[in-house]
C-alpha positions as CSV (number, residue, x, y, z in Angstrom):
1,M,-6.4,34.0,19.1
2,F,-2.6,33.5,18.9
3,R,-2.8,31.2,22.0
4,L,-5.4,29.0,20.3
5,I,-3.3,28.7,17.1
6,A,-0.2,27.8,19.2
7,A,-2.1,25.3,21.2
8,L,-3.5,23.6,18.1
9,A,0.0,23.5,16.6
10,A,1.4,21.9,19.7
11,L,-1.4,19.4,19.8
12,T,-0.8,18.5,16.2
13,L,2.9,17.9,16.8
14,V,2.1,15.5,19.8
15,A,-0.7,13.7,17.9
16,V,1.4,12.8,14.8
17,P,3.5,9.7,15.4
18,A,7.1,9.8,14.4
19,A,7.6,8.3,10.9
20,A,9.6,5.1,10.8
21,E,12.9,5.3,9.0
22,A,14.5,3.2,6.3
23,K,17.1,0.7,7.5
24,T,20.3,-0.3,5.8
25,L,21.8,-3.7,6.4
26,R,25.4,-4.6,5.3
27,G,27.1,-7.9,4.8
28,K,29.2,-10.1,2.6
29,T,28.8,-12.5,-0.4
30,S,30.3,-15.9,-0.7
31,Q,32.9,-14.2,-2.9
32,G,34.0,-12.1,0.1
33,R,32.6,-8.9,-1.5
34,G,30.3,-6.3,0.1
35,I,26.5,-6.2,-0.2
36,T,24.0,-3.6,1.1
37,L,20.2,-4.2,1.5
38,T,18.0,-1.2,2.1
39,L,14.6,-1.7,3.7
40,G,11.8,0.9,3.6
41,A,10.0,2.1,6.6
42,D,7.6,-0.8,6.3
43,G,10.5,-3.4,6.3
44,V,10.1,-4.2,2.6
45,P,13.4,-4.2,0.6
46,T,13.8,-1.2,-1.7
47,S,17.3,-1.9,-3.1
48,V,20.2,-4.3,-3.1
49,K,23.7,-3.0,-4.1
50,F,26.6,-5.4,-4.3
51,N,30.1,-6.0,-5.6
52,W,30.9,-9.2,-7.4
53,T,34.0,-10.7,-9.0
54,L,33.4,-11.6,-12.6
55,S,34.8,-14.6,-14.5
56,C,34.8,-14.4,-18.3
57,N,34.9,-17.2,-20.8
58,K,37.3,-15.8,-23.4
59,S,39.0,-12.7,-22.0
60,K,41.2,-13.0,-19.0
61,A,39.4,-10.0,-17.4
62,K,38.7,-10.5,-13.7
63,G,37.9,-8.0,-11.1
64,P,35.3,-6.4,-9.0
65,V,32.1,-5.1,-10.6
66,K,29.4,-3.0,-8.9
67,S,25.7,-3.9,-9.6
68,S,22.3,-3.4,-8.1
69,F,18.7,-4.5,-8.0
70,L,16.1,-1.7,-7.6
71,R,12.4,-1.8,-7.1
72,P,9.9,-2.6,-8.4
73,F,10.9,-6.2,-7.6
74,D,9.0,-9.3,-8.9
75,Q,8.3,-10.1,-5.2
76,A,9.1,-8.0,-2.2
77,T,7.6,-8.5,1.3
78,P,9.0,-7.9,4.8
79,D,10.0,-11.6,4.7
80,A,11.0,-12.4,1.1
81,L,12.7,-10.9,-2.0
82,N,12.7,-12.3,-5.5
83,D,13.7,-10.5,-8.7
84,A,15.0,-11.2,-12.2
85,D,15.9,-8.6,-14.8
86,T,17.5,-8.2,-18.2
87,A,18.8,-5.0,-19.6
88,R,20.6,-4.0,-22.8
89,R,23.0,-1.2,-23.5
90,R,24.7,0.0,-26.7
91,F,28.2,1.6,-26.7
92,S,30.1,3.4,-29.4
93,G,31.9,1.3,-31.9
94,G,29.1,-1.2,-32.2
95,L,29.5,-2.9,-28.8
96,R,26.4,-4.2,-27.2
97,V,26.0,-5.6,-23.7
98,R,23.1,-7.7,-22.3
99,Y,22.9,-7.8,-18.5
100,T,20.9,-10.6,-16.9
101,G,20.6,-11.0,-13.1
102,S,18.4,-12.7,-10.5
103,I,18.3,-12.5,-6.7
104,S,16.3,-14.2,-4.0
105,G,16.4,-13.7,-0.3
106,Q,14.5,-14.4,2.9
107,R,14.5,-12.7,6.3
108,S,15.3,-14.6,9.5
109,G,14.9,-12.5,12.6
110,E,16.7,-9.2,11.8
111,A,19.1,-10.8,9.2
112,W,18.6,-11.6,5.5
113,S,20.3,-14.2,3.3
114,G,19.9,-15.6,-0.2
115,T,21.5,-16.2,-3.5
116,L,22.2,-14.1,-6.6
117,S,23.4,-14.7,-10.1
118,I,24.5,-12.2,-12.7
119,Q,25.8,-12.4,-16.3
120,R,27.1,-10.0,-18.9
121,E,27.1,-11.0,-22.5
122,F,29.2,-8.9,-25.0
123,F,28.1,-8.6,-28.7
124,R,29.6,-7.0,-31.8
125,K,28.1,-7.2,-35.3
126,G,25.4,-9.5,-33.9
127,R,27.7,-12.1,-32.5
128,R,28.5,-12.8,-28.9
129,F,32.2,-12.7,-28.3
130,D,32.4,-13.1,-24.5
131,T,30.3,-13.9,-21.4
132,C,31.2,-12.9,-17.9
133,K,29.3,-14.2,-14.9
134,A,29.0,-15.2,-11.3
135,E,26.4,-17.9,-10.5
136,N,24.8,-19.0,-7.3
137,V,26.6,-16.5,-5.1
138,T,25.3,-16.7,-1.6
139,W,24.9,-13.5,0.5
140,S,23.9,-12.5,4.0
141,V,23.3,-9.1,5.8
142,A,22.5,-8.1,9.3
């Protein structure tokens, strides 16, 4: 009986194909900042994480900021990626921030490339007092 169970277990291990693994591609944006695209086992994008340099209208603040796009995306296939999102966040002291971003990309061989835009609007007492953004930033990963 033990031999039969061992034989069935061994047969099961041989018959089950190895699961494909997720793949992480790294590259740069046109701002010279890092970007990471993670693909699922099926080759469909699951996340995009990137650094960008902001430029603000009123404040002199400049510097790197980390952001990401996570699924579910508006469109995600093994060959194309499109997404646009808006999020809002409240902070103490009445500060509110609206984050708006969009990304598009396409696959060419094993590499991906596209554009992204991101914006942060700062509000206090219902009035916008500053906007920081990066528009039409190109990116590529391999």
